[in-house]
C-alpha positions in Angstrom: 0.6 -7.4 15.0 3.1 -5.0 16.1 1.1 -1.5 16.7 0.9 -0.8 20.5 -2.8 -2.0 21.0 -4.3 -2.4 24.8 -2.9 -5.9 26.0 0.4 -5.1 24.9 3.2 -4.8 27.1 4.3 -1.5 25.9 0.7 -0.3 26.4 1.5 0.8 30.0 4.3 3.1 29.2 2.3 4.9 26.3 2.3 8.5 27.1 -1.4 10.5 27.2 -2.6 12.4 24.6 -2.4 15.4 27.0 1.0 14.5 28.0 1.8 14.2 24.5 0.5 17.8 23.7 1.9 19.3 27.0 5.4 18.1 26.0 5.2 19.9 22.5 3.8 23.1 24.2 6.5 23.4 26.8 9.2 23.1 24.3 9.8 26.7 23.9 11.7 26.2 20.6 8.8 24.4 18.8 6.4 26.6 16.9 4.0 26.4 13.9 0.4 26.4 12.8 -2.4 24.2 12.6 -4.9 24.1 9.3 -7.4 21.4 9.5 -9.9 21.2 6.8 -12.9 18.6 6.7 -13.5 17.4 10.2 -13.1 20.6 12.8 -10.0 21.5 14.6 -9.9 18.2 16.2 -5.9 18.1 16.5 -5.2 21.5 17.6 -7.6 21.1 20.4 -5.7 18.7 22.2 -2.9 21.1 22.4 -4.9 24.1 23.6 -6.6 21.8 26.2 -3.1 20.6 27.3 -1.9 24.3 28.4 0.9 26.2 27.6 0.1 26.6 23.8 0.8 30.3 23.5 4.2 29.7 22.7 3.6 26.7 20.4 0.6 27.5 18.1 1.4 30.4 16.2 -2.2 30.1 14.2 -4.9 27.7 14.1 -7.6 27.6 11.1 -10.0 25.4 9.1 -10.6 26.9 5.7 -14.0 25.4 5.2 -15.6 27.2 2.3 -14.0 26.0 -0.8 -13.8 29.7 -2.2 -11.9 30.7 0.8 -9.7 27.5 0.5 -8.9 28.5 -2.9 -8.2 32.0 -2.3 -5.7 30.5 0.2 -4.0 27.7 -1.2 -4.9 28.4 -5.1 -7.3 25.9 -7.3 -6.5 22.2 -7.9 -6.7 21.3 -11.8 -9.1 18.3 -10.7 -11.2 20.9 -8.5 -10.8 18.0 -5.7 -9.9 19.2 -1.7 -9.0 15.8 -0.5 -6.0 15.1 -2.3 -2.1 15.0 -1.8 -1.5 18.0 -3.8 -4.0 19.9 -1.7 -2.2 18.9 1.6 1.3 19.7 0.4 0.4 23.1 -0.8 -1.5 23.8 2.9 1.7 22.8 4.7 3.9 24.4 2.4 2.2 27.7 2.1 1.6 28.0 6.0 5.5 27.5 6.3 6.1 30.3 4.1 4.0 32.5 6.3 5.9 31.8 9.3 9.0 32.4 7.7 8.0 35.6 6.2 6.3 36.7 9.2 8.7 35.4 12.3 12.4 37.1 12.8 14.6 34.4 12.3 17.4 36.7 13.7 15.4 37.1 17.2 14.4 33.3 17.2 17.4 31.7 15.9 16.3 28.6 17.7 12.8 28.0 16.8 11.8 24.8 15.3 9.0 26.0 12.6 6.4 23.4 11.6 3.2 23.5 9.9 0.8 20.2 10.4 -2.3 19.9 8.0 -5.2 17.7 7.1 -7.7 17.5 4.6 -10.2 15.1 4.9 -13.9 13.9 4.3 -15.6 12.0 7.0 -18.8 9.8 6.6 -21.4 10.8 4.2 -25.1 11.2 5.5 -26.1 7.9 3.5 -23.4 6.0 5.6 -22.4 4.7 2.4 -18.8 6.0 1.9 -16.5 5.8 5.3 -14.3 8.9 4.5 -10.8 9.2 3.9 -8.3 11.9 4.3 -4.6 13.3 3.8 -2.9 14.3 7.1 0.9 15.7 7.1 3.4 17.6 8.8 6.4 19.7 7.4 9.0 20.8 10.1 12.2 21.3 11.3 14.4 19.6 13.7 17.7 21.6 13.3 16.4 25.6 12.6 19.6 26.0 10.5 18.5 23.4 8.0 17.1 25.3 4.9 15.3 21.9 3.7 12.3 20.9 5.9 11.1 17.4 6.8 8.2 16.1 5.8 5.7 13.0 6.8 2.5 12.6 4.5 0.0 9.9 5.0 -3.3 8.8 3.6 -6.2 8.1 6.0 -9.3 5.9 5.4 -12.1 5.8 8.4 -13.4 2.7 9.5 -15.9 3.9 12.2 -19.5 4.7 11.0 -20.0 8.2 13.1 -18.7 11.3 11.9 -17.9 12.6 15.6 -15.8 9.2 16.3 -14.2 9.7 13.1 -13.4 13.3 14.1 -12.1 12.2 17.7 -9.8 9.4 15.7 -8.2 12.1 13.4 -7.4 14.3 16.7 -5.7 11.4 18.0 -3.7 10.7 15.1 -2.8 13.9 14.6 -1.4 14.6 18.0 0.4 11.0 17.6 2.1 12.2 14.4 3.3 15.7 15.7 5.0 14.2 18.7 6.5 11.6 17.2 7.7 13.6 14.5 9.7 15.6 16.8 10.6 13.0 19.4 10.7 9.6 17.5 12.0 10.9 14.2 15.2 8.9 14.6 13.4 5.7 15.1 10.9 5.9 11.9 9.8 2.3 12.5 8.7 3.0 16.0 7.3 6.7 14.9 4.8 4.7 12.8 3.8 2.1 15.5 3.2 4.7 17.8 0.8 6.5 15.4 -1.9 4.1 16.6 -1.2 4.9 20.1 -4.9 5.1 21.9 -6.2 4.1 18.8 -7.3 0.4 17.4 -6.8 -1.0 14.0 -10.3 -0.8 13.5 -11.1 3.0 13.8 -8.4 3.7 11.2 -6.3 2.7 8.4 -3.5 3.8 7.1 -2.5 2.8 3.4 0.4 5.2 2.4 3.1 7.1 4.1 5.9 9.0 2.5 9.0 10.5 4.5 11.3 13.4 3.4 13.7 15.8 4.5 17.2 15.7 5.9 16.6 13.7 8.9 14.7 10.9 6.8 17.7 10.8 4.0 18.1 7.0 4.9 14.8 6.1 5.0 13.3 3.7 2.3 9.6 4.8 2.0 9.0 1.2 0.5 10.4 -0.7 3.5 8.1 1.9 5.5 5.4 0.9 3.6 6.2 -2.8 4.1 5.6 -1.9 7.9 2.2 -0.7 7.3 1.2 -4.5 6.1 3.4 -6.2 8.7 1.8 -4.2 11.4 -1.5 -4.5 10.4 -2.3 -1.0 9.7 -3.7 -1.4 5.9 -4.4 -4.7 4.0 -2.2 -3.4 1.1 0.4 -1.2 -0.5 1.3 -0.3 -4.0 4.3 0.6 -5.6 4.0 2.4 -9.1 6.6 1.5 -12.0 9.1 4.1 -10.9 9.5 1.9 -7.4 7.8 4.9 -5.3 4.6 4.3 -3.0 1.3 5.4 -4.6 -1.9 5.3 -3.3 -4.0 2.3 -4.4 -7.3 4.5 -4.7 -5.8 6.5 -7.3 -4.3 3.5 -9.5 -7.6 1.2 -9.4 -10.4 3.9 -9.3 -13.0 2.7 -11.8 -10.8 0.7 -13.7 -10.9 -3.1 -15.3 -8.7 -4.8 -13.2 -6.4 -7.7 -14.6 -4.0 -9.2 -11.3 -1.4 -11.6 -11.1 -0.4 -13.2 -8.1 2.9 -14.9 -7.8 5.8 -15.0 -5.5 7.7 -13.7 -8.6 11.4 -14.8 -6.8 12.6 -14.0 -9.4 10.3 -12.8 -12.3 10.3 -15.4 -15.1 9.4 -15.7 -18.7 6.4 -17.9 -17.9 5.0 -15.0 -15.7 5.5 -12.4 -18.6 4.0 -14.6 -20.9 1.0 -15.4 -18.5 0.8 -11.8 -18.2 0.9 -10.7 -22.1 -1.7 -13.7 -23.2 -4.0 -12.9 -20.4 -4.0 -9.2 -21.3 -4.6 -10.0 -24.6 -7.7 -12.1 -24.1 -8.9 -9.6 -21.2 -9.1 -6.4 -23.3 -11.0 -8.3 -26.0 -13.9 -8.8 -23.4 -17.2 -7.2 -23.5 -17.1 -4.5 -20.9 -13.3 -3.9 -20.9 -11.9 -0.8 -21.8 -8.0 -1.2 -23.2 -7.6 2.8 -22.3 -9.0 2.1 -18.9 -7.4 -1.1 -18.0 -4.8 -1.6 -15.0 -2.5 -4.6 -14.5 -1.5 -5.6 -11.0 1.4 -7.8 -10.3 0.4 -9.0 -6.5 2.4 -10.7 -4.1 0.9 -11.5 -0.7 2.4 -11.4 2.4 2.9 -15.1 3.3 5.0 -15.1 0.1 7.6 -12.7 1.7 8.0 -14.9 4.8 11.3 -16.5 5.7 11.7 -18.7 8.6 8.9 -17.0 10.3 10.0 -13.3 9.6 9.5 -11.3 6.5 12.8 -11.1 4.7 12.5 -7.4 3.9 15.5 -7.4 1.3 13.8 -10.3 -0.6 10.8 -8.3 -0.6 12.7 -5.4 -2.1 14.4 -7.7 -4.7 11.4 -8.9 -6.0 9.7 -5.4 -6.2 12.6 -3.9 -7.9 12.6 -6.1 -10.5 9.0 -6.3 -11.6 8.9 -2.5 -11.0 11.9 -2.4 -13.4 9.9 -4.0 -16.0 7.2 -1.4 -15.7 4.5 -3.1 -13.7 2.9 -1.8 -10.7 2.9 -4.3 -7.5 0.6 -4.8 -5.1 1.9 -6.2 -1.6 -1.4 -7.8 0.4 -2.2 -9.4 3.7 -4.8 -11.9 1.6 -4.2 -15.6 1.4 -7.4 -16.4 -0.2 -8.3 -14.9 -4.0 -11.8 -13.9 -2.7 -10.4 -11.0 -0.3 -8.5 -9.7 -3.3 -11.3 -9.4 -5.5 -13.4 -8.0 -2.5 -10.5 -5.2 -1.8 -10.2 -4.5 -5.6 -13.9 -4.0 -5.7 -13.6 -1.1 -3.1 -12.2 1.0 -6.0 -14.2 -0.4 -9.0 -17.1 -2.1 -9.9 -15.9 -2.7 -13.7 -14.8 -6.1 -14.8 -11.9 -7.9 -13.7 -9.6 -10.9 -14.4 -7.4 -13.0 -12.4 -4.4 -14.9 -14.5 -3.1 -17.8 -12.7 -1.6 -21.5 -13.1 -3.1 -24.8 -12.5 -2.1 -25.0 -9.0 -3.5 -21.8 -8.0 -6.7 -22.8 -9.2 -6.8 -26.0 -7.6 -5.8 -24.1 -4.4 -9.0 -22.1 -4.6 -11.2 -25.2 -4.7 -9.5 -26.3 -1.3 -12.0 -26.3 1.2 -9.4 -25.9 4.1 -8.9 -22.1 3.3 -12.4 -21.3 3.9 -13.2 -23.0 7.5 -12.9 -19.6 9.1 -16.2 -18.7 6.9 -19.6 -19.9 8.7 -20.9 -20.4 4.9 -17.4 -22.5 4.1 -16.0 -22.5 0.5 -19.8 -21.8 -0.9 -19.6 -18.3 0.8 -16.3 -17.8 -0.6 -17.0 -18.6 -3.9 -20.2 -16.3 -3.5 -17.9 -13.4 -2.7 -15.5 -14.3 -5.3 -17.3 -15.1 -8.5 -20.9 -13.0 -8.3 -18.8 -10.2 -9.2 -18.0 -9.6 -13.0 -14.7 -11.6 -12.8 -13.1 -14.1 -14.8 -10.3 -16.5 -14.3 -7.6 -17.0 -17.2 -5.7 -20.1 -16.8 -2.4 -21.1 -17.6 -1.4 -24.8 -18.7 1.0 -26.7 -16.8 3.4 -29.3 -18.4 3.5 -32.8 -16.7 6.8 -34.8 -16.0 5.3 -37.0 -19.0 4.8 -34.2 -21.4 1.1 -33.7 -21.3 -0.5 -30.7 -20.4 -2.9 -30.1 -17.6 -5.7 -27.2 -18.5 -9.2 -26.6 -17.1 -10.5 -29.6 -18.9 -7.9 -32.1 -17.5 -7.1 -30.4 -13.7 -8.1 -32.8 -11.0 -10.1 -31.1 -7.6 -11.6 -33.0 -4.8 -14.1 -35.2 -5.7 -16.5 -33.1 -3.6 -15.4 -29.8 -5.3 -16.3 -31.6 -9.1 -20.0 -30.4 -9.4 -19.1 -26.7 -8.1 -15.8 -26.6 -10.4 -18.0 -27.8 -13.4 -20.6 -24.8 -12.6 -18.2 -22.3 -12.7 -16.3 -23.9 -15.7 -19.3 -23.8 -18.1 -20.5 -20.9 -17.1 -17.5 -19.1 -18.9 -15.7 -18.2 -15.5 -12.8 -20.3 -16.0 -10.9 -19.9 -19.5 -7.8 -21.7 -21.1 -4.8 -19.2 -22.2 -4.3 -21.1 -25.2 -2.0 -18.9 -27.4 0.7 -19.7 -24.8 4.7 -19.8 -25.5 5.6 -23.7 -25.1 9.4 -22.9 -24.4 8.0 -21.2 -20.9 6.5 -24.4 -19.7 9.8 -25.6 -18.7 10.9 -22.6 -16.7 10.2 -22.5 -13.0 11.1 -20.1 -10.4 12.3 -22.6 -7.8 14.5 -24.0 -10.4 15.9 -20.5 -11.5 16.2 -19.8 -7.8 18.5 -22.8 -7.0 20.5 -22.2 -10.2 21.5 -18.7 -9.4 22.4 -19.5 -5.6 24.7 -22.6 -6.8 26.0 -20.6 -9.6 24.9 -23.0 -12.3 24.8 -21.4 -16.2 21.7 -21.0 -18.1 19.4 -19.2 -15.7 19.6 -15.8 -17.4 18.1 -17.4 -20.7 14.7 -18.1 -18.3 14.3 -14.4 -17.1 12.9 -11.2 -19.3 15.2 -9.1 -21.0 17.2 -7.1 -18.3 16.3 -9.3 -15.2 19.2 -11.0 -15.0 21.7 -8.0 -15.7 19.7 -6.5 -12.5 20.2 -9.5 -10.5 23.8 -9.9 -11.3 24.8 -6.5 -10.9 23.1 -5.8 -7.4 24.2 -9.9 -6.3 20.2 -10.4 -5.7 18.7 -14.0 -4.6 22.3 -14.9 -3.5 24.1 -14.3 -6.7 27.7 -14.0 -6.1 29.2 -13.2 -9.5 29.8 -9.8 -10.8 29.7 -11.1 -14.3 27.4 -9.1 -16.4 25.4 -11.8 -18.6 24.6 -10.8 -21.6 23.0 -13.8 -23.1 19.6 -12.3 -22.1 
């Protein structure tokens, strides 16, 4: 955990919220607007109370009424208000007004900013805890025509609307302070967003930096920090390689997930994907046009010698995205936690595609000792959902195949395994490509590192070329292999 929480050595040096707001207010060159929708003017309140706000706050507003909001910022195509598109319209509109109304010649050193949030706090039934978008558009150099932006998505965890409002105000103050005084250390800026907050209060699951001062920032690596720092349980990358909000991708979808190290992605991974997807879309309650496939990598698979190897992460994600896949990086060691995560966004039928070893691990009791109900509790959470496991066979050293009928679990787990198998929760992938059964990621990785020929034929089309061109996974040759 790298968030600065109580108990950390750094905690004692955290400036108070008043000190942060006052430092902003006393900087005669920082000048801008606050536009907050959905939870009161919780952020700007800190700046008013700190004192000296007259030279900083040009305007503070809350366009609560939807008609007024539409009149100011325009109408969204989906008629929704708590969206990234809405937030970006808000900050851009307010910056435009500042530029139009403040004479730049008379104020050559002013650094304009627009802070905004659009949120939905917990509902009266306390069924949905709420979420929102928070962002700032601002200048560090008044002569720069292009503005810098930090935009993030939050999910509330508290069960009281008033507490959520206060949490939002703290986060907003931290963001504005960090934007102006920690922009040159974006990783620290990210951690400092949780100053005076706890991870049990709020989750940040998406963040994007843009603009001149962030030109060297890789938003994918910054998203990885969200998982690494415990700010969120999972982050997602679209096929174009950019960050994407998980809720946007998963909402009400039929979901098929494949977990692996994908180091690198091989033909066996793709065969498992193609064959399991073909079976999945033929299931009842599965709409092919409403199906989302997710390639998931757990955080434990990103570790090298106890630390996350960030370059290694980038290599895996880049290759999967290059093949047109959506990638999820998660903190989930156990499969039931992954299914619970998906269930936040969809109640539709789900599927897990996996190899024999993964299924054997699911029936290993050691992974569930932290649960009061042990493995039974975990399986209740895993299989009470509308879920099915698609099992890819494994070729043994003697040439025989291990399938759902022949795999061996611990003797105490035999009857439990039989129960789920014979109730149709575990089905075999039978239409597999026999040629891929001899392909193993570890072997491919070793061949790449040692320069042994032949690994190119074990990978999907285009992957070996990328590995060679970009010297991934220890590949030292610059030769582009065409035997793909």
